[in-house]
Structures are given as C-alpha cells and as structure tokens.
C-alpha positions, -999 to +999 in steps of 0.1 A: -447+146-315-457+146-353-446+111-357-460+098-329-491+112-344-488+101-376-482+067-364-515+067-341-539+077-369-522+049-391-529+022-366-562+039-358-571+037-397-556+001-402-578-009-374-611+007-383-601-005-419-598-039-405-629-043-387-651-029-412-634-055-441-645-084-412-677-072-412-683-065-452-653-086-467-675-080-496-660-047-498-631-064-513-634-097-515-660-114-544-680-140-525-668-176-538-700-190-554-717-220-537-733-245-556-745-263-524-750-257-490-746-281-458-763-279-427-763-318-423-729-336-431-723-379-422-694-385-408-683-420-428-720-420-438-732-423-401-705-443-379-730-449-350-760-461-365-742-482-396-708-499-401-688-466-411-685-462-447-702-488-461-729-482-486-757-491-459-743-460-440-748-438-472-779-448-483-793-446-450-780-408-443-790-400-481-826-416-469-828-392-442-821-362-462-783-357-450-770-327-475-733-344-474-715-378-470-680-374-459-657-408-464-621-417-467-604-432-496-575-451-502-556-469-530-554-510-533-527-528-546-549-533-580-550-496-579-591-495-569-597-462-549-617-478-516-637-461-492-621-466-457-604-444-428-577-468-419-550-478-441-544-505-417-571-536-419-564-543-385-590-526-361-621-523-387-615-559-399-595-579-377-569-586-405-531-579-400-525-563-434-525-529-453-554-520-479-524-510-501-510-546-498-542-563-513-558-563-543-599-554-541-611-585-547-590-600-512-601-570-489-618-589-461-653-577-449-661-554-420-659-571-385-698-572-371-689-545-342-669-512-348-659-491-324-678-454-326-643-433-325-664-398-314-688-412-288-670-429-258-677-469-249-703-470-278-701-499-304-720-502-338-738-531-345-737-542-386-763-555-408-755-575-437-735-549-458-702-551-444-681-543-475-656-520-482-668-501-514-653-485-542-654-445-546-674-450-578-699-469-561-708-442-537-708-417-566-732-441-591-754-442-560-760-411-554-752-393-580-770-354-569-756-358-530-724-337-521-696-357-513-664-343-485-636-366-497-604-372-469-573-376-492-560-403-464-519-410-477-501-386-495-503-405-529-500-390-561-516-420-579-546-419-554-553-382-557-549-380-597-576-416-595-601-398-573-600-364-596-605-390-623-635-403-615-646-369-601-644-354-635-664-394-650-693-389-627-692-357-635-687-343-598-664-315-592-696-293-581-703-316-560-673-326-539-652-314-518-613-330-510-583-325-485-572-337-460-547-321-426-513-325-447-503-292-467-488-314-487-515-337-497-540-306-502-516-287-523-516-318-548-553-318-546-551-285-560-529-288-584-541-320-598-579-305-602-584-267-592-620-267-602-626-294-569-626-271-537-600-274-511-605-281-475-582-257-453-549-281-442-538-279-405-510-257-407-537-233-429-562-236-401-531-220-378-522-195-399-561-184-407-559-180-369-529-157-372-544-135-395-580-134-381-557-124-345-537-096-363-564-081-382-551-092-417-574-117-426-603-094-442-570-084-465-560-116-475-571-136-503-581-173-495-585-201-521-597-227-502-636-231-500-643-248-467-631-248-433-631-283-413-623-279-380-630-299-343-647-288-315-621-291-292-639-292-257-660-327-274-625-344-259-642-342-221-670-362-237-646-384-251-623-401-221-627-405-186-629-369-167-610-382-139-583-393-162-579-357-180-553-336-156-552-302-156-532-292-180-547-313-207-581-293-197-565-258-201-549-266-241-586-279-246-601-246-233-576-227-250-579-243-281-617-238-278-609-199-270-591-197-303-610-220-328-650-212-317-651-177-327-683-161-341-668-135-355-643-157-378-673-176-390-694-151-397-670-132-419-657-164-439-695-176-448-697-137-457-672-146-481-688-178-491-664-205-473-688-227-456-676-238-421-681-274-407-673-285-369-668-321-364-678-346-349-704-336-329-729-365-314-751-348-287-778-316-290-760-296-269-730-291-290-755-289-323-770-260-308-734-245-299-719-252-333-750-233-349-752-207-324-715-198-336-728-195-371-712-228-381-727-238-419-728-276-408-725-303-385-708-334-389-721-363-372-717-398-364-757-397-358-773-385-390-809-391-372-797-373-339-789-345-358-821-343-381-843-344-353-822-312-338-830-294-373-861-303-377-873-294-342-854-259-345-863-249-380-829-259-396-834-286-422-835-270-454-805-249-465-808-207-468 
C-alpha cells in the first residue's frame, strides 16, 4: 500500500513540476538571446510576387519591410555559393543540368514564368531580373536584414563556404541556417556554433515526443528556431476531390500534433522563435498568430504585410 502511495505521489509531483516548468521555463532555463524577432518572413523572397530567389524578389520584400528573407543555397562547379531552391535546373530554367556541374558564369537565367509551389495553379511572371544570384550579392545588398538559409545538400564545402560568407559580412547575429536533415544541421552547428540553427525533422519529432510525455520542460535545447509547416494547407494545394480519406486523416492528425499553442508558448518563453510555413491567405495568417507563432513565412509579402498592418502586428515586440 505504501508503495502505491509513493508511486502516486511521485507521479503527481512530476506532473505538477512539468506543468509549472511548461508555463514558467525561466525557472530552469536561461532564455535565449533574441537579436532579431521576425513576424514577416518572405519565402524565397516572395515567390508569388516576383521570380523566386532573385534579387528583384529580395529587394521588393525588403522595401515592403519584411523582417526576414528565406532562401536556399547550392554550390556551383567553380565553388560559388548561389541562391536557388532546386539542385537541378530543369524546373526553374528549362535546362537539363545540375548546378554543381556548371560554373557560375554559365548558369542559365530563370524562365519567364514559374509555378508557385504553395499556391495551387498559380504562376508568377517575372520582370527583367532572371539571374540566379550569389549569396554574397544578398549579403551586400541587405546588410541589416536577417536571412534564413536552407542548406539544400549535404556538402561539407557548401557549409564551410556559407559560414565563411556569414563571418566575412559580419552576419552571425543576423543569420539562421539548417535543413530538414539532422546530419546537415549537425554539420552546420559543428562548423559554426555561433550561427543559430533550425530544428531538423528528426529533432521536431523528438521535440513532440518530449512535449507529449511532459519531459520537454526539463530538457535543454540548442536550437533557436522551430520552422514547421501547417499541415492543413495541403487541402488548399491539391484538388479536394483527389484527397483520399486516409490522407485527410493523416493531415488532421499531423495538424493536431504540431499546431499546439502550449508548445509554441513554452518555446517562445525560452527564446526559441516559431515560424510556420508556407501560408498565403488571411485565414492561415490569423490561425498561426492566434496559436502563438512568432512569425509566418509567405510567398506573398504584400498580403502578409496588409494583414499585419490591419491587425496592428507590424512591429515586432
């Protein structure tokens, strides 16, 4: 009997302590220092308003007042760090070749019109700027704008060169980098632990496991940014008549597990910013901020700016 009482009291104590630390993590963890705070994040520079990952897109977003540029990096044959989402050039340029197999001077321009990945049946037509830019071009043009870098391939040289550019342009405090791959994120952190890293996909799963078992409040976290999708956007990206019942259930389950206000509040209280991607309409903007997300990543910077202005959320607090 005494053994059962001891177990009950121990479990109760654990649950109460976990609940307390979930609400007040500062009792155990020092809050991470936030050099920048981003509500408005332009995905690929705003792929719905300008050709993705071009200097024109980045300039448009910065002129609108975006808090952060999100972009993707690859390495050319001659060792140049370029800004491009795809490692293969077919979709964006119509050329059947890999970026890594071509010197920078020979890279083809973007096509005049590109599909927007996160907006169903939508195409963006570009202006004069169709050039694939260098990462250093972005750093030079926007020295005070935070940049979110997706290291697209597991390449030690790419990681090293990105770190060198970040250091050269004094941007360790204005950069976050990572990838869904845990191996890539580990290499990024090892190469330069002063540049904040994103949660990889395996680490997101681990984070959820810790959250739902009540262990999260007790565990230190090296990451400073959680960047996750809102699963329900899948219903807007595909023909509803073609989404199966099982796909709908998986989407609902993933959404129910990921989109948790208590999780977001705990992380932000620890100085970990929460970004939700890629949202392109007011309904999703509203839901993300209502859940406590720090920021929203969008293909349409103007839409998000208008929403933030209308709801008095434009200036980060």
